[in-house]
Every structure is written in C-alpha cells, then in structure tokens.
TIRO-2110 file (N, C-alpha, C; in Angstrom, 1 decimal):
// TIRO-2110
0.8, -1.2, 0.0, N, 1, A
0.0, 0.0, 0.0, CA, 1, A
0.9, 1.3, 0.0, C, 1, A
1.9, 1.3, 0.8, N, 2, A
2.8, 2.5, 0.9, CA, 2, A
3.6, 2.7, -0.4, C, 2, A
4.1, 1.6, -0.9, N, 3, A
4.9, 1.7, -2.1, CA, 3, A
4.0, 2.2, -3.3, C, 3, A
2.8, 1.7, -3.4, N, 4, A
1.8, 2.2, -4.4, CA, 4, A
1.6, 3.7, -4.2, C, 4, A
1.4, 4.1, -3.0, N, 5, A
1.2, 5.5, -2.7, CA, 5, A
2.4, 6.4, -3.1, C, 5, A
3.6, 5.9, -2.8, N, 6, A
4.8, 6.6, -3.1, CA, 6, A
5.0, 6.7, -4.7, C, 6, A
4.7, 5.6, -5.4, N, 7, A
4.8, 5.7, -6.8, CA, 7, A
3.7, 6.7, -7.4, C, 7, A
2.5, 6.6, -6.8, N, 8, A
1.5, 7.6, -7.3, CA, 8, A
1.9, 9.0, -7.1, C, 8, A
2.5, 9.3, -5.9, N, 9, A
3.0, 10.7, -5.7, CA, 9, A
3.9, 11.1, -6.7, C, 9, A
4.8, 10.2, -7.1, N, 10, A
5.8, 10.5, -8.2, CA, 10, A
5.1, 10.7, -9.5, C, 10, A
4.1, 9.9, -9.8, N, 11, A
3.4, 10.0, -11.1, CA, 11, A
2.6, 11.3, -11.2, C, 11, A
2.2, 11.8, -10.1, N, 12, A
1.4, 13.1, -10.1, CA, 12, A
2.3, 14.3, -10.5, C, 12, A
3.6, 14.2, -10.3, N, 13, A
4.5, 15.2, -10.7, CA, 13, A
5.9, 14.6, -11.1, C, 13, A
6.0, 13.9, -12.2, N, 14, A
7.2, 13.2, -12.5, CA, 14, A
8.4, 14.1, -12.8, C, 14, A
8.1, 15.3, -13.3, N, 15, A
9.2, 16.2, -13.7, CA, 15, A
10.0, 16.7, -12.4, C, 15, A
9.3, 16.7, -11.3, N, 16, A
9.9, 17.3, -10.1, CA, 16, A
11.0, 16.4, -9.5, C, 16, A
10.9, 15.1, -9.8, N, 17, A
11.8, 14.1, -9.3, CA, 17, A
11.5, 13.7, -7.8, C, 17, A
10.5, 14.4, -7.2, N, 18, A
10.1, 14.0, -5.9, CA, 18, A
9.5, 12.6, -5.8, C, 18, A
9.8, 11.9, -4.7, N, 19, A
9.3, 10.6, -4.5, CA, 19, A
9.7, 9.6, -5.6, C, 19, A
10.8, 9.8, -6.2, N, 20, A
11.3, 8.9, -7.3, CA, 20, A
11.6, 7.6, -6.7, C, 20, A
10.9, 6.5, -7.1, N, 21, A
11.2, 5.2, -6.6, CA, 21, A
12.5, 4.7, -7.2, C, 21, A
13.3, 4.1, -6.4, N, 22, A
14.7, 3.7, -6.8, CA, 22, A
14.7, 2.1, -6.9, C, 22, A
15.8, 1.7, -7.4, N, 23, A
16.0, 0.2, -7.4, CA, 23, A
16.0, -0.4, -6.0, C, 23, A
16.5, 0.4, -5.1, N, 24, A
16.4, -0.1, -3.7, CA, 24, A
15.0, -0.3, -3.2, C, 24, A
14.1, 0.6, -3.7, N, 25, A
12.6, 0.4, -3.4, CA, 25, A
12.1, -0.9, -4.1, C, 25, A
12.6, -1.1, -5.3, N, 26, A
12.1, -2.3, -6.0, CA, 26, A
12.6, -3.6, -5.3, C, 26, A
13.8, -3.6, -4.8, N, 27, A
14.2, -4.8, -4.0, CA, 27, A
13.4, -5.0, -2.8, C, 27, A
13.0, -3.9, -2.1, N, 28, A
12.1, -4.1, -1.0, CA, 28, A
10.7, -4.6, -1.4, C, 28, A
10.2, -4.1, -2.5, N, 29, A
8.9, -4.6, -3.1, CA, 29, A
9.1, -6.1, -3.4, C, 29, A
10.1, -6.5, -4.0, N, 30, A
10.3, -8.0, -4.3, CA, 30, A
10.4, -8.8, -3.1, C, 30, A
11.1, -8.3, -2.1, N, 31, A
11.2, -9.1, -0.8, CA, 31, A
9.8, -9.2, -0.1, C, 31, A
9.0, -8.1, -0.2, N, 32, A
7.7, -8.2, 0.5, CA, 32, A
6.8, -9.1, -0.3, C, 32, A
6.8, -9.0, -1.7, N, 33, A
6.0, -9.8, -2.5, CA, 33, A
6.3, -11.3, -2.3, C, 33, A
7.5, -11.6, -2.0, N, 34, A
7.9, -13.0, -1.8, CA, 34, A
7.3, -13.6, -0.5, C, 34, A
6.9, -12.7, 0.4, N, 35, A
6.3, -13.2, 1.7, CA, 35, A
4.8, -13.3, 1.7, C, 35, A
4.1, -13.0, 0.6, N, 36, A
2.7, -13.0, 0.5, CA, 36, A
2.2, -14.4, 0.1, C, 36, A
1.2, -15.0, 0.7, N, 37, A
0.7, -16.3, 0.4, CA, 37, A
0.0, -16.2, -1.0, C, 37, A
-0.1, -17.4, -1.6, N, 38, A
-0.7, -17.5, -2.9, CA, 38, A
-2.2, -17.2, -2.8, C, 38, A
-2.8, -17.6, -1.7, N, 39, A
-4.3, -17.4, -1.5, CA, 39, A
-4.4, -16.2, -0.6, C, 39, A
-5.0, -15.1, -1.1, N, 40, A
-5.2, -13.9, -0.3, CA, 40, A
-6.6, -13.4, -0.4, C, 40, A
-7.0, -12.5, 0.5, N, 41, A
-8.4, -12.0, 0.4, CA, 41, A
-8.5, -10.9, -0.7, C, 41, A
-9.7, -10.5, -1.0, N, 42, A
-10.0, -9.6, -2.0, CA, 42, A
-9.4, -8.2, -1.8, C, 42, A
-9.4, -7.8, -0.5, N, 43, A
-8.8, -6.5, -0.2, CA, 43, A
-7.3, -6.5, -0.5, C, 43, A
-6.6, -7.6, -0.1, N, 44, A
-5.2, -7.6, -0.4, CA, 44, A
-4.9, -7.8, -1.9, C, 44, A
-5.8, -8.5, -2.6, N, 45, A
-5.6, -8.6, -4.1, CA, 45, A
-5.8, -7.2, -4.7, C, 45, A
-6.7, -6.4, -4.2, N, 46, A
-6.9, -5.1, -4.7, CA, 46, A
-5.6, -4.2, -4.5, C, 46, A
-4.9, -4.4, -3.4, N, 47, A
-3.7, -3.7, -3.1, CA, 47, A
-2.6, -4.1, -4.1, C, 47, A
-2.5, -5.4, -4.4, N, 48, A
-1.5, -5.9, -5.3, CA, 48, A
-1.8, -5.4, -6.7, C, 48, A
-3.1, -5.4, -7.1, N, 49, A
-3.4, -4.9, -8.4, CA, 49, A
-3.1, -3.4, -8.6, C, 49, A
-3.3, -2.6, -7.5, N, 50, A
-3.0, -1.2, -7.5, CA, 50, A
-1.5, -1.0, -7.7, C, 50, A
-0.7, -1.9, -7.0, N, 51, A
0.8, -1.8, -7.1, CA, 51, A
1.2, -2.1, -8.6, C, 51, A
0.6, -3.1, -9.2, N, 52, A
0.9, -3.4, -10.6, CA, 52, A
0.6, -2.3, -11.5, C, 52, A
-0.6, -1.7, -11.3, N, 53, A
-1.0, -0.6, -12.1, CA, 53, A
-0.1, 0.7, -11.9, C, 53, A
0.3, 0.9, -10.7, N, 54, A
1.2, 2.0, -10.4, CA, 54, A
2.5, 1.7, -11.1, C, 54, A
3.0, 0.5, -11.1, N, 55, A
4.2, 0.1, -11.8, CA, 55, A
4.1, 0.3, -13.3, C, 55, A
2.9, 0.0, -13.9, N, 56, A
2.7, 0.3, -15.3, CA, 56, A
2.7, 1.8, -15.6, C, 56, A
2.1, 2.6, -14.7, N, 57, A
2.2, 4.0, -14.9, CA, 57, A
3.6, 4.6, -14.8, C, 57, A
4.4, 4.0, -13.9, N, 58, A
5.8, 4.4, -13.8, CA, 58, A
6.6, 4.0, -15.1, C, 58, A
6.2, 2.8, -15.6, N, 59, A
6.9, 2.3, -16.8, CA, 59, A
6.6, 3.3, -18.0, C, 59, A
5.4, 3.8, -18.0, N, 60, A
5.0, 4.7, -19.1, CA, 60, A
5.8, 6.0, -19.0, C, 60, A
6.0, 6.5, -17.8, N, 61, A
6.8, 7.7, -17.5, CA, 61, A
8.2, 7.5, -17.9, C, 61, A
8.8, 6.3, -17.5, N, 62, A
10.1, 6.0, -17.8, CA, 62, A
10.4, 5.9, -19.3, C, 62, A
9.4, 5.3, -20.1, N, 63, A
9.6, 5.2, -21.5, CA, 63, A
9.5, 6.6, -22.2, C, 63, A
8.7, 7.5, -21.6, N, 64, A
8.6, 8.8, -22.2, CA, 64, A
9.8, 9.6, -21.9, C, 64, A
10.4, 9.5, -20.7, N, 65, A
11.5, 10.3, -20.3, CA, 65, A
12.8, 9.8, -20.9, C, 65, A
13.1, 8.5, -20.9, N, 66, A
14.3, 7.9, -21.4, CA, 66, A
15.6, 8.4, -20.8, C, 66, A
15.5, 9.1, -19.7, N, 67, A
16.7, 9.5, -18.9, CA, 67, A
16.3, 9.7, -17.5, C, 67, A
17.2, 9.4, -16.5, N, 68, A
16.9, 9.7, -15.1, CA, 68, A
16.7, 11.2, -14.8, C, 68, A
15.9, 11.5, -13.8, N, 69, A
15.7, 12.8, -13.4, CA, 69, A
16.8, 13.2, -12.5, C, 69, A
17.4, 14.4, -12.8, N, 70, A
18.6, 14.9, -12.0, CA, 70, A
19.7, 13.9, -11.8, C, 70, A
19.9, 13.1, -12.8, N, 71, A
21.0, 12.1, -12.7, CA, 71, A
20.8, 11.0, -11.6, C, 71, A
19.6, 10.9, -11.0, N, 72, A
19.4, 9.9, -10.0, CA, 72, A
19.0, 8.6, -10.7, C, 72, A
19.3, 7.5, -10.1, N, 73, A
18.9, 6.2, -10.7, CA, 73, A
17.6, 5.7, -10.1, C, 73, A
16.5, 6.0, -10.8, N, 74, A
15.2, 5.6, -10.4, CA, 74, A
15.0, 4.2, -10.8, C, 74, A
13.8, 3.7, -10.3, N, 75, A
13.4, 2.3, -10.6, CA, 75, A
13.4, 2.1, -12.2, C, 75, A
13.9, 1.0, -12.6, N, 76, A
14.1, 0.8, -14.1, CA, 76, A
12.9, 0.1, -14.7, C, 76, A
12.9, 0.0, -16.0, N, 77, A
11.9, -0.7, -16.7, CA, 77, A
11.8, -2.2, -16.3, C, 77, A
12.9, -2.8, -16.1, N, 78, A
12.9, -4.3, -15.7, CA, 78, A
12.2, -4.5, -14.4, C, 78, A
12.4, -3.6, -13.4, N, 79, A
11.8, -3.8, -12.1, CA, 79, A
10.3, -3.6, -12.2, C, 79, A
9.8, -2.6, -13.0, N, 80, A
8.4, -2.4, -13.3, CA, 80, A
7.8, -3.6, -13.9, C, 80, A
8.4, -4.2, -14.9, N, 81, A
7.9, -5.3, -15.6, CA, 81, A
7.8, -6.5, -14.6, C, 81, A
8.9, -6.7, -13.8, N, 82, A
8.9, -7.8, -12.9, CA, 82, A
7.7, -7.7, -11.9, C, 82, A
7.4, -6.5, -11.4, N, 83, A
6.3, -6.4, -10.5, CA, 83, A
5.0, -6.7, -11.1, C, 83, A
4.8, -6.3, -12.3, N, 84, A
3.5, -6.6, -13.1, CA, 84, A
3.5, -8.1, -13.3, C, 84, A
4.6, -8.7, -13.7, N, 85, A
4.6, -10.1, -14.0, CA, 85, A
4.3, -10.9, -12.8, C, 85, A
4.9, -10.6, -11.7, N, 86, A
4.7, -11.3, -10.4, CA, 86, A
3.2, -11.3, -10.1, C, 86, A
2.6, -10.1, -10.1, N, 87, A
1.2, -10.0, -9.7, CA, 87, A
0.3, -10.7, -10.7, C, 87, A
0.6, -10.5, -12.0, N, 88, A
-0.3, -11.1, -13.0, CA, 88, A
-0.2, -12.6, -13.0, C, 88, A
1.0, -13.2, -12.8, N, 89, A
1.1, -14.6, -13.0, CA, 89, A
1.0, -15.4, -11.7, C, 89, A
1.5, -15.0, -10.6, N, 90, A
1.4, -15.7, -9.3, CA, 90, A
0.0, -15.7, -8.8, C, 90, A
-0.6, -14.5, -8.9, N, 91, A
-2.0, -14.3, -8.3, CA, 91, A
-3.0, -14.4, -9.4, C, 91, A
-2.7, -14.9, -10.6, N, 92, A
-3.6, -15.1, -11.7, CA, 92, A
-4.4, -13.9, -12.0, C, 92, A
-3.8, -12.7, -12.2, N, 93, A
-4.4, -11.5, -12.5, CA, 93, A
-4.1, -11.2, -14.0, C, 93, A
-4.4, -12.1, -14.9, N, 94, A
-3.9, -12.0, -16.3, CA, 94, A
-4.5, -10.8, -17.0, C, 94, A
-5.6, -10.2, -16.5, N, 95, A
-6.2, -9.1, -17.2, CA, 95, A
-5.3, -7.9, -17.1, C, 95, A
-4.3, -7.9, -16.2, N, 96, A
-3.3, -6.8, -16.1, CA, 96, A
-2.5, -6.7, -17.4, C, 96, A
-2.4, -7.8, -18.1, N, 97, A
-1.6, -7.8, -19.4, CA, 97, A
-2.4, -6.9, -20.4, C, 97, A
-3.7, -6.9, -20.3, N, 98, A
-4.5, -6.1, -21.2, CA, 98, A
-4.3, -4.6, -20.8, C, 98, A
-4.3, -4.4, -19.5, N, 99, A
-4.0, -3.0, -19.0, CA, 99, A
-2.7, -2.5, -19.5, C, 99, A
-1.7, -3.4, -19.5, N, 100, A
-0.3, -3.0, -19.9, CA, 100, A
-0.3, -2.7, -21.4, C, 100, A
-1.0, -3.5, -22.2, N, 101, A
-1.1, -3.3, -23.6, CA, 101, A
-1.8, -2.0, -23.9, C, 101, A
-2.9, -1.7, -23.3, N, 102, A
-3.6, -0.5, -23.5, CA, 102, A
-2.8, 0.8, -23.1, C, 102, A
-2.1, 0.7, -21.9, N, 103, A
-1.4, 1.8, -21.4, CA, 103, A
-0.2, 2.1, -22.3, C, 103, A
0.5, 1.1, -22.8, N, 104, A
1.7, 1.3, -23.6, CA, 104, A
1.4, 1.6, -25.0, C, 104, A
0.2, 1.3, -25.5, N, 105, A
-0.2, 1.6, -26.9, CA, 105, A
-0.6, 3.0, -27.0, C, 105, A
-1.0, 3.7, -25.9, N, 106, A
-1.4, 5.1, -26.0, CA, 106, A
-0.3, 6.0, -26.2, C, 106, A
END
C-alpha cells in the first residue's frame, strides 16, 4: 500500500523528481511480494493490483522520459515489468496484461 502511494505521488509530478522510486525500493517490493501467500483476500488482491497498475504508470513515464531525473537512478523498466509479471502470474491477474497493452499503446 505504501509503495503504491509513493509511486502515485511521483506519477502526479514526475518532472519534479520528488518521490522517485529507486532500485532499492524495487528490491524491498520484491522481498515483500515473496512473503505473500498464494491465496489472499479480495482487499489484499486489490492492493496488489494497484501496485501493478502504479508500476505500469511508472513504466510509461520511464519510456517517455528515457533518462533519469537529476542524474538519479530511479526504478528501471525491468523492475516495473517484474512487479507486473509477479502479480499477473502468481496471483492469476492476467487481465493486467491487457491494461499493460492499453497503457503502452497510448
């Protein structure tokens, strides 16, 4: 929930460089995702889906920008794709792939 909020804050003003998620944040996300059971309640699934969608939004900003803000090393494309893949495949949220296709085609 907090990482999703952090990413959303960055997406609201990506040019400012504030709240830029880094690769260190991505490693924390991966560690936390590894601790979640395969069977979870609907509220938790909603949180995971929001995280995946926030990662897709960040991926779109990264692709548009093609360079780090202020020379900082923000979270990369690979990390964003891994988060989406983990949520879509482990928790069977395959419709997120359609969201990814729609978002990136725009």
